[in-house]
VEXDREN-2710 file (C-alpha; in Angstrom, 1 decimal):
% VEXDREN-2710
k/r/px/py/pz
1/MET/76.9/160.4/76.1
2/GLU/75.6/158.1/78.2
3/PHE/76.1/157.2/82.0
4/LYS/75.5/154.8/84.7
5/ILE/75.5/155.3/88.2
6/ASN/75.3/152.3/90.5
7/ILE/72.4/152.4/92.7
8/PRO/72.4/149.7/95.7
9/VAL/70.0/146.9/95.7
10/PHE/67.2/146.5/98.5
11/PRO/67.1/146.0/101.5
12/ALA/70.3/148.2/101.7
13/TRP/69.1/151.0/99.5
14/LEU/66.1/150.9/102.0
15/GLN/68.2/151.7/105.2
16/MET/70.0/154.7/104.3
17/SER/68.9/158.2/105.1
18/ASN/68.4/160.5/102.1
19/ASN/71.8/162.2/102.8
20/ASP/73.3/159.2/102.1
21/LYS/71.4/158.5/99.1
22/TRP/72.1/161.7/97.7
23/PHE/75.9/161.7/98.0
24/GLU/75.6/157.2/96.8
25/SER/73.9/158.5/93.4
26/TYR/71.3/161.0/93.4
27/GLY/73.7/164.3/93.5
28/GLU/75.7/162.3/90.3
29/ILE/72.6/161.8/88.5
30/THR/71.1/165.2/88.6
31/LEU/74.5/166.9/88.3
32/ARG/75.5/164.6/85.2
33/ARG/71.9/166.0/83.5
34/VAL/72.2/169.8/83.9
35/GLY/76.1/169.4/82.4
36/PHE/78.9/168.2/84.6
37/LYS/80.6/166.0/82.7
38/MET/84.1/164.2/83.4
39/GLY/87.5/166.7/82.5
40/GLN/85.7/169.7/84.2
41/THR/87.6/172.0/86.1
42/VAL/84.6/173.5/88.4
43/LEU/84.0/176.5/91.1
44/ASP/81.4/175.6/93.8
45/PHE/80.3/178.9/95.2
46/GLY/78.7/179.1/98.5
47/CYS/79.5/175.5/98.5
48/GLY/78.1/174.7/102.3
49/PRO/79.2/171.1/103.7
50/GLY/79.7/170.3/100.0
51/SER/76.1/168.7/99.0
52/TYR/77.0/169.6/95.0
53/ALA/81.1/169.6/95.3
54/ILE/81.4/166.0/96.5
55/PRO/79.0/164.2/93.7
56/VAL/80.8/167.0/91.1
57/ALA/84.0/165.7/92.2
58/LYS/83.2/162.1/91.7
59/ILE/81.9/163.4/88.3
60/ILE/84.6/164.9/86.5
61/GLY/87.5/162.7/87.4
62/GLU/90.7/162.3/90.1
63/GLN/92.8/164.1/88.2
64/TYR/90.5/167.5/87.7
65/GLN/89.7/169.8/90.7
66/VAL/86.8/171.6/92.5
67/PHE/87.4/174.6/93.8
68/ALA/84.7/175.1/97.3
69/MET/84.5/178.5/98.1
70/GLU/82.3/178.7/101.7
71/LYS/82.5/181.6/104.2
72/ASP/81.4/180.0/107.0
73/ARG/83.9/177.8/108.3
74/MET/82.0/175.1/109.9
75/GLU/80.2/173.9/106.8
76/THR/83.9/174.3/105.2
77/GLU/84.8/171.4/108.2
78/ARG/82.1/169.4/107.6
79/LEU/83.0/169.1/103.5
80/THR/86.2/168.5/104.2
81/SER/85.5/165.2/106.8
82/ARG/83.1/163.8/104.4
83/ALA/85.3/164.3/101.3
84/LYS/88.3/162.9/103.4
85/SER/86.1/159.9/104.7
86/MET/85.1/159.3/100.9
87/GLY/88.6/159.1/99.5
88/LEU/87.8/162.3/97.6
89/LYS/91.0/164.4/96.8
90/ASN/90.6/166.6/94.3
91/ILE/88.6/169.6/96.2
92/VAL/90.3/172.2/97.5
93/SER/88.8/174.6/99.7
94/LEU/89.0/178.4/99.6
95/ASP/88.2/180.9/102.2
96/ALA/85.6/183.2/101.0
97/ASN/86.2/186.2/103.9
98/GLY/82.5/186.9/103.3
99/GLU/83.8/188.8/99.8
100/SER/82.8/187.7/96.0
101/ILE/86.8/188.6/95.6
102/ILE/87.4/184.8/93.8
103/PRO/91.4/183.9/94.2
104/LEU/91.7/181.9/90.6
105/ASP/92.9/183.1/87.8
106/ASN/91.2/184.3/85.0
107/GLU/89.4/182.2/82.7
108/SER/90.7/179.0/84.6
109/ILE/87.6/177.2/84.9
110/ASP/85.2/175.3/83.4
111/ALA/81.6/175.1/85.1
112/ILE/80.2/177.2/88.2
113/LEU/77.9/175.9/90.3
114/LEU/75.8/179.0/91.9
115/TYR/73.1/176.9/94.0
116/ASP/70.8/178.4/96.6
117/VAL/73.4/182.0/96.7
118/LEU/71.7/185.2/94.7
119/HIS/68.2/185.9/97.4
120/HIS/68.1/188.3/99.8
121/TYR/69.8/186.2/102.7
122/PHE/72.9/186.3/100.7
123/TYR/73.5/188.6/98.5
124/PRO/70.4/191.1/99.1
125/HIS/71.8/194.6/97.4
126/GLU/72.0/194.5/94.1
127/ASN/75.9/196.0/93.4
128/GLU/77.2/193.0/95.4
129/ARG/75.3/190.8/93.3
130/ARG/76.3/192.5/90.1
131/LYS/80.3/192.6/91.9
132/LEU/79.9/188.7/92.2
133/LEU/78.4/187.9/88.8
134/ALA/81.6/190.0/87.3
135/GLU/84.3/187.9/89.2
136/LEU/82.9/184.6/88.1
137/TRP/82.4/186.2/84.7
138/ARG/86.1/186.7/85.1
139/VAL/86.9/183.3/86.0
140/LEU/85.3/181.0/84.0
141/LYS/86.2/179.9/80.1
142/PRO/85.0/181.3/77.4
143/GLY/81.8/179.7/76.6
144/GLY/82.0/178.1/79.6
145/MET/79.1/177.1/81.7
146/LEU/77.2/179.1/84.8
147/SER/74.9/176.9/86.6
148/LEU/72.0/178.8/89.3
149/SER/70.1/176.8/91.5
150/PRO/66.7/179.9/91.8
151/THR/66.3/179.8/95.7
152/HIS/64.1/181.8/97.8
153/LEU/63.4/183.9/95.0
154/ASP/59.8/184.1/94.9
155/SER/59.1/185.0/98.5
156/TYR/57.7/188.7/99.3
157/MET/61.2/189.6/99.3
158/GLU/63.5/191.3/97.2
159/PRO/65.1/190.4/94.3
160/LYS/63.0/188.6/92.5
161/LEU/64.1/185.4/89.4
162/ALA/63.3/188.5/87.1
163/ASP/66.0/190.5/88.8
164/ILE/68.6/187.6/88.5
165/GLU/68.1/187.2/85.4
166/ARG/68.5/190.9/84.4
167/GLU/72.0/191.0/86.5
168/ILE/72.9/187.4/84.4
169/ALA/72.2/189.2/81.1
170/ASP/74.2/192.3/81.9
171/ALA/77.1/190.7/83.2
172/ASN/78.0/188.9/79.7
173/PHE/76.1/185.0/80.0
174/SER/73.1/183.6/77.6
175/ARG/70.5/181.9/79.0
176/GLU/70.9/178.4/77.8
177/MET/68.5/175.8/79.3
178/GLU/66.0/175.1/82.1
179/TYR/65.8/172.0/83.8
180/ARG/63.0/170.9/85.9
181/ASP/61.8/168.4/88.3
182/LEU/65.0/167.7/89.7
183/GLN/65.8/166.0/92.7
184/MET/67.8/168.7/94.5
185/MET/69.6/168.9/98.3
186/HIS/68.9/171.9/99.9
187/ASP/68.9/172.9/104.0
188/GLY/69.8/168.9/104.4
189/SER/66.9/167.4/102.7
190/MET/66.1/166.0/99.6
191/GLN/63.6/167.4/97.4
192/LYS/62.5/169.6/94.3
193/GLY/63.9/172.2/92.4
194/ARG/65.3/173.3/89.1
195/VAL/68.6/174.2/87.5
196/ILE/68.8/177.3/85.1
197/ASN/71.9/177.2/83.1
198/TYR/73.9/180.0/81.5
199/ARG/77.2/180.2/78.6
200/LYS/79.6/182.9/79.3
201/ASN/79.7/184.9/76.3
202/SER/83.0/185.5/74.3
203/MET/82.7/188.1/72.5
204/PRO/82.5/191.5/74.3
205/LEU/79.6/192.9/75.7
206/LYS/79.4/195.9/74.0
207/THR/79.6/194.1/71.0
208/ILE/76.5/191.9/72.0
209/ARG/74.4/194.9/73.0
210/ARG/75.4/196.4/69.2
211/LYS/74.1/193.6/67.3
212/GLN/70.8/193.2/69.2
END
C-alpha cells in the first residue's frame, strides 16, 4: 500500500530543527515503513516525550487511540503539551508508576511500540523483563505486532540482544522482520537505528513447543 508524506519545500525545510523535521515527516515515514497503519489501536510503552507516540497517532487516524505509558511525569507533560499544540486528541496517557502492570484489557491492542526500553538502564533484571513481556502479550490481540527498537544492547552491560530475543520468544512471540538503517529519534536527536518486529502467537505456548 502506497503512502505519501508531504515534506516542506526549501527554504522552510532547511530552517527547521531535526526535532521539528522528525515530527513533521520523518517520524511518520519510519513508523509506516515498519508496519504501523491507519485503524490500529497502539500502546507505546515507555513513550518518553512522545517521539513515536505523536507520529503514530497521526498515522492511525483520529478515531483510534495511542495509549502512551511513561513513569516520568515530566516526559508525559512534554508529550501532552506537544500533542495539544499539534491538535492531536487521540493520545491517552497512562501512568506507569514504575511498574510493569498495564491498565488495559486483555487483547485490546493491535500493535505495541517498545523502543529504547529493554536494556540495562530500565530493565536490568531478567525476571522484570519477563513480567513486562507477559503483560504485553496479555494486552496484544492474537497476531498483533510487537515492535522493538533494540538500543544499549551491544555494550559490556547485560542484557545482550540475544538475551532479549530469547526472552521474547519464551513469551510466545515469533520474530517476523528486521529493518535496518532507519531514521530514528533517540535521546532527542535523529540517528540511524533498527527495528525488529514480532507477532503474538495465537496458539498456546505449550502447543508451539510440542510442534517444534
